[in-house]
C-alpha positions as CSV (number, residue, x, y, z in Angstrom):
1,M,-0.1,0.0,-0.2
2,D,3.0,2.2,0.7
3,E,3.9,1.8,-3.1
4,I,0.4,3.3,-4.2
5,R,0.6,6.0,-1.6
6,N,3.9,7.1,-3.0
7,F,3.0,7.1,-6.2
8,L,-0.1,9.0,-5.9
9,K,1.8,11.5,-3.5
10,K,4.0,12.1,-6.5
11,I,1.3,12.6,-9.0
12,L,-0.3,15.1,-6.7
13,D,2.7,16.9,-6.3
14,L,3.3,17.1,-10.1
15,I,-0.1,18.4,-10.7
16,S,0.3,21.1,-7.8
17,Y,-2.6,19.6,-5.9
18,S,-3.3,22.2,-3.2
19,D,-5.8,20.6,-0.9
20,N,-4.9,17.8,1.6
21,K,-2.8,15.2,-0.2
22,D,-3.0,12.6,2.5
23,A,-6.9,12.9,3.0
24,F,-7.1,12.5,-1.1
25,I,-4.9,9.3,-1.0
26,D,-6.8,7.9,1.8
27,K,-10.1,8.5,0.1
28,F,-8.9,7.2,-3.2
29,I,-7.8,4.0,-1.7
30,D,-11.0,3.5,0.4
31,V,-13.1,4.1,-2.6
32,C,-11.0,1.5,-4.6
33,H,-11.5,-1.1,-1.8
34,Q,-15.2,-0.5,-1.7
35,Q,-15.6,-0.6,-5.5
36,T,-13.5,-3.7,-5.6
37,L,-15.6,-5.4,-3.1
38,L,-18.8,-4.3,-4.9
39,S,-17.5,-5.6,-8.1
40,L,-16.4,-9.1,-6.7
41,I,-20.0,-9.2,-4.9
42,N,-21.8,-8.7,-8.0
43,E,-19.8,-11.5,-9.8
44,L,-21.0,-14.0,-7.1
45,P,-24.0,-16.4,-8.1
46,P,-27.4,-14.9,-6.6
47,E,-27.3,-17.6,-3.6
48,K,-23.7,-16.9,-2.7
49,K,-24.3,-13.0,-2.9
50,A,-27.3,-13.5,-0.4
51,Q,-25.1,-15.4,1.8
52,F,-22.4,-12.6,1.9
53,V,-25.0,-10.0,2.5
54,Q,-26.5,-11.9,5.2
55,Q,-23.0,-12.5,6.9
56,T,-21.8,-8.9,6.6
57,K,-24.9,-6.6,6.5
58,D,-25.1,-5.9,10.5
59,N,-21.5,-6.4,11.2
60,S,-19.4,-3.5,11.7
61,N,-16.3,-5.4,13.0
62,P,-13.7,-4.7,10.4
63,E,-11.8,-8.0,11.3
64,Q,-14.9,-10.2,10.9
65,I,-15.9,-8.6,7.6
66,N,-12.4,-9.2,6.4
67,S,-12.6,-12.6,7.5
68,V,-15.9,-13.3,5.6
69,I,-14.3,-11.6,2.5
70,K,-11.4,-14.1,2.6
71,D,-14.0,-16.9,2.7
72,Y,-15.5,-15.8,-0.7
73,F,-12.6,-14.5,-2.4
74,S,-8.8,-15.3,-2.6
75,D,-6.2,-12.8,-1.8
76,D,-4.9,-13.2,-5.5
77,Q,-8.7,-12.6,-7.0
78,Y,-9.3,-9.6,-4.4
79,N,-5.8,-7.9,-5.3
80,Q,-6.3,-8.4,-9.0
81,A,-9.8,-6.8,-8.9
82,L,-8.3,-3.9,-6.8
83,T,-5.6,-3.4,-9.3
84,K,-8.1,-2.9,-11.8
85,T,-10.3,-0.8,-9.9
86,A,-7.3,1.4,-9.2
87,N,-6.2,1.6,-12.6
88,E,-9.6,2.8,-13.7
89,G,-10.1,5.1,-10.9
90,F,-6.6,6.6,-11.7
91,K,-7.5,7.0,-15.4
92,A,-10.7,8.6,-14.4
93,F,-8.9,11.1,-12.3
94,L,-6.4,11.9,-14.7
95,E,-8.8,12.4,-17.5
96,E,-10.8,14.9,-15.0
97,V,-7.5,17.0,-14.3
98,S,-5.9,17.0,-17.6
99,Q,-8.0,19.8,-18.9
100,S,-6.7,22.1,-16.0
101,L,-2.9,21.3,-16.2
102,S,-0.3,23.4,-17.8
103,Q,1.6,22.2,-20.5
104,T,4.7,21.8,-18.2
105,Q,2.6,19.9,-15.8
106,K,1.3,17.5,-18.5
107,D,5.1,16.9,-19.7
108,Q,6.3,16.3,-16.3
109,L,3.3,13.9,-15.7
110,T,3.9,12.1,-18.9
111,E,7.5,11.7,-18.2
112,F,6.9,10.5,-14.7
113,L,4.4,7.9,-15.8
114,A,6.7,6.7,-18.6
115,T,9.2,5.7,-16.0
116,Q,6.8,3.5,-14.0
117,K,6.2,0.0,-14.4
118,P,2.8,-1.1,-15.7
119,V,0.6,-2.9,-13.2
């Protein structure tokens, strides 16, 4: 997770993001986890989806919810879905902010992204 945080922080620095960077990063990661879980749940057959919802709907204990998630989805399956969700969210973010970036910022961003390994 530190790798994602560092990557996003560098992007926010390059685009001169003026709000709280840590809050943005925390929210971005949180939304990615929520979207990932929703996507995985929607892939379950109806009866398994109903079981999952039943096991988690009144539970506010994160450790117990994570345990239920692991009963339904492997770490690899979750991580692959999370990577896909994060990539989609990042692309949407870049499309949104690119309109307001200077040419210098666009060039710096392009240069930075070219040095990153694909996920």
